[in-house]
C-alpha positions in Angstrom: -10.9 1.2 -17.5 -12.2 4.3 -19.2 -10.5 7.6 -18.6 -8.7 6.1 -15.6 -12.0 5.5 -13.8 -12.7 2.0 -12.5 -15.5 0.2 -14.3 -18.3 -1.6 -12.5 -16.7 -4.9 -13.4 -13.4 -3.8 -11.8 -15.2 -2.7 -8.6 -17.0 -6.0 -8.5 -13.6 -7.7 -8.8 -12.3 -5.7 -5.9 -15.4 -6.7 -3.8 -14.9 -10.4 -4.6 -11.1 -10.7 -4.5 -10.1 -7.9 -2.1 -7.9 -6.2 -4.7 -7.8 -4.9 -8.2 -4.7 -4.3 -10.3 -4.6 -1.2 -12.6 -1.7 -1.3 -15.1 0.1 1.9 -15.9 -1.9 4.2 -13.7 1.2 6.5 -13.6 3.2 7.3 -16.7 7.0 6.5 -17.0 7.7 10.3 -16.7 5.7 10.4 -13.4 7.5 7.3 -12.1 10.9 8.9 -13.0 10.0 11.9 -10.9 9.1 9.7 -7.9 12.3 7.7 -8.3 14.3 10.9 -8.2 12.6 11.9 -5.0 13.3 8.5 -3.5 17.0 8.8 -4.3 17.5 12.5 -3.5 14.4 13.9 -1.7 14.5 15.0 1.8 11.2 13.4 3.0 12.3 9.9 2.3 15.8 10.4 3.6 14.5 11.9 6.9 11.8 9.4 7.5 13.4 6.1 6.5 13.7 3.3 9.2 14.4 -0.4 9.0 12.1 -3.2 10.0 13.4 -6.7 10.5 11.6 -9.9 9.3 11.7 -13.2 11.1 15.3 -13.9 9.9 16.6 -10.5 10.8 16.9 -9.2 7.3 15.6 -5.6 7.0 13.2 -3.9 4.7 13.3 -0.2 4.9 10.4 2.2 4.8 9.7 5.9 5.1 6.2 6.9 6.4 4.3 10.1 7.0 0.8 11.2 7.9 0.6 14.7 6.3 0.2 15.6 2.7 2.8 18.4 2.6 3.8 20.0 -0.7 5.9 17.6 -2.7 5.6 14.8 -5.3 4.2 12.4 -2.8 1.3 14.7 -2.0 0.8 15.3 -5.7 0.5 11.5 -6.2 -1.7 11.0 -3.1 -4.2 13.7 -4.3 -4.1 12.6 -8.0 -7.6 12.2 -9.3 -6.7 8.8 -10.8 -6.1 7.6 -7.2 -8.6 9.6 -5.1 -11.6 9.2 -7.3 -11.1 5.5 -7.6 -10.7 5.0 -3.9 -14.0 6.9 -3.5 -15.6 4.6 -6.0 -14.4 1.5 -4.3 -15.4 2.6 -0.8 -18.6 4.2 -2.0 -18.1 7.2 0.3 -16.0 10.3 0.9 -12.4 9.5 2.0 -9.6 11.0 4.1 -5.9 10.7 3.4 -4.4 8.4 6.1 -0.7 8.1 5.4 1.9 7.6 2.7 5.0 5.4 2.7 7.9 4.5 0.5 9.0 0.9 0.7 12.7 0.3 -0.1 13.3 -3.4 -0.8 16.8 -2.9 -2.2 18.8 -5.4 -4.3 20.4 -8.2 -2.4 19.4 -6.9 1.0 15.7 -6.1 1.2 13.9 -8.2 3.9 10.6 -10.0 3.7 7.3 -8.7 4.9 5.4 -11.3 7.0 1.8 -12.3 6.3 -0.4 -9.5 7.7 -3.5 -7.4 7.2 -3.1 -3.7 7.3 -6.1 -3.5 9.5 -4.1 -5.7 11.9 -2.1 -2.5 12.6 -4.8 0.1 12.0 -7.4 -1.5 14.4 -4.9 -1.0 17.2 -4.5 2.7 16.1 -8.2 3.1 17.0 -10.0 2.8 13.7 -13.5 1.4 14.3 -14.4 -0.1 11.0 -12.3 -1.7 8.2 -13.5 0.9 5.7 -9.9 1.5 4.7 -7.6 0.6 1.8 -4.2 1.0 0.3 -2.9 1.9 -3.2 0.4 0.2 -3.9 2.3 1.7 -6.8 5.3 -0.1 -8.2 8.3 2.3 -8.9 10.5 -0.6 -10.1 9.3 -3.7 -11.8 8.0 -6.0 -9.1 8.8 -9.7 -9.9 8.9 -13.0 -8.1 12.7 -12.7 -8.1 12.8 -9.4 -6.3 10.1 -10.1 -3.7 6.8 -8.9 -5.3 3.7 -8.7 -3.2 1.8 -12.0 -2.7 -1.9 -12.0 -1.7 -4.5 -14.6 -0.7 -7.4 -13.9 -3.0 -10.6 -13.3 -1.2 -9.0 -13.4 2.3 -10.4 -10.0 3.2 -13.7 -11.9 3.9 -12.1 -13.4 7.0 -12.4 -10.2 8.9 -9.6 -9.0 11.2 -7.2 -11.7 12.5 -5.1 -11.6 15.7 -1.7 -10.2 15.0 1.5 -10.8 17.0 5.1 -9.7 16.8 7.2 -11.5 14.2 10.8 -10.3 14.1 10.2 -6.5 14.7 7.1 -6.6 12.4 3.5 -7.2 13.3 2.3 -10.4 11.6 -0.9 -12.4 11.4 -1.3 -15.3 13.8 1.6 -17.7 12.8 -0.4 -20.7 14.1 -3.4 -20.0 11.9 -1.6 -18.8 8.7 -0.5 -22.3 7.5 -4.1 -23.5 7.6 -5.4 -20.3 5.9 -2.9 -20.6 3.1 -4.6 -23.9 2.0 -8.0 -22.2 1.8 -7.3 -19.3 -0.6 -5.5 -19.0 -3.9 -2.1 -17.4 -3.4 -1.4 -14.8 -6.1 2.0 -13.3 -6.9 1.3 -9.8 -8.0 3.9 -9.0 -10.6 3.7 -5.3 -11.6 5.3 -3.0 -14.2 6.5 0.4 -13.0 3.6 2.8 -12.6 1.0 0.1 -12.1 -1.2 0.3 -9.0 -2.8 -2.3 -6.8 -5.9 -1.1 -4.9 -6.4 -3.5 -1.9 -8.7 -3.9 1.1 -7.3 -3.4 4.6 -8.2 -7.0 5.6 -6.5 -8.7 2.6 -3.7 -11.0 3.7 -0.5 -10.2 2.0 3.2 -10.9 2.3 6.4 -10.6 0.3 9.7 -12.5 0.1 13.1 -11.0 0.6 14.9 -9.4 -2.4 17.9 -11.6 -3.2 18.0 -10.3 -6.8 20.2 -7.7 -8.4 17.3 -5.3 -8.9 15.6 -2.9 -6.5 11.9 -3.3 -5.7 10.8 0.1 -4.5 7.2 1.2 -4.1 5.0 4.0 -2.9 1.9 3.2 -0.9 -1.0 5.6 -0.3 -3.5 4.7 2.4 -7.0 6.1 2.9 -9.8 5.9 5.4 -13.5 6.5 5.0 -14.2 10.0 6.2 -17.0 8.8 8.4 -14.8 6.0 10.0 -13.9 7.3 13.5 -10.5 6.9 15.2 -10.9 6.3 18.9 -8.4 7.2 21.6 -6.0 10.1 22.0 -3.4 9.2 19.4 -4.8 10.8 16.3 -2.5 9.9 13.4 -4.2 12.0 10.7 -6.8 14.7 10.2 -10.3 13.5 9.4 -11.0 15.9 6.6 -12.0 15.2 3.0 -8.9 14.2 0.9 -8.3 17.0 -1.6 -8.2 16.3 -5.3 -5.3 17.8 -7.1 -4.4 18.5 -10.7 -3.9 15.4 -12.9 -0.5 16.6 -14.0 0.7 17.8 -10.6 3.5 15.1 -10.3 5.2 16.4 -13.4 5.5 19.9 -11.8 8.2 18.4 -9.6 10.3 17.2 -12.5 
């Protein structure tokens, strides 16, 4: 990394593995502002819902499709994020949606194996020219249910997804075989670190049975030229704005 811009080597790593981890993309001060908004902000409080895993344990999330005028929009338009997404996709991008994941201590449920495009294809997006930026707000560890990925699994293309609990998960009959074919990586992360990952990368996470929260903010983007079919438009296909680099701290 130089000046927070992904190097050619890092982009090649993303192309090969389906993801790239960027440590400390956001500062401790910026993470503190986001944590305060998780705990006391209106958007997260109003949008949060629970989603049950196969055992019935719930992970909670808040999701929205508009940028608005708050710390979450400031993060989603941060040049450290937007410009790197453009570099990875090699084209202009649109903001798709943002979501706060609340995998709380002792109670947060698992997320079943899935590809994000397993959901997004059914929302009408034609091509998998989409990705997510997963930002750890708390330390993400094996003990509190950090993200696990299958390195290189984005090369599989989109898999069939079915209902698992109240979640949408990758074909449970195929997953045990696929797990033997790819390296499983536990993505441990310090607060403020960001994982950029392809929409077809298979990922999962265990329940949080620890004494520590594992909260995260995820920003999702679509290639501007990737059309969404049907009549259920979820977001405006306009170029994602690029905000000021210090915009998050204005909400401190």
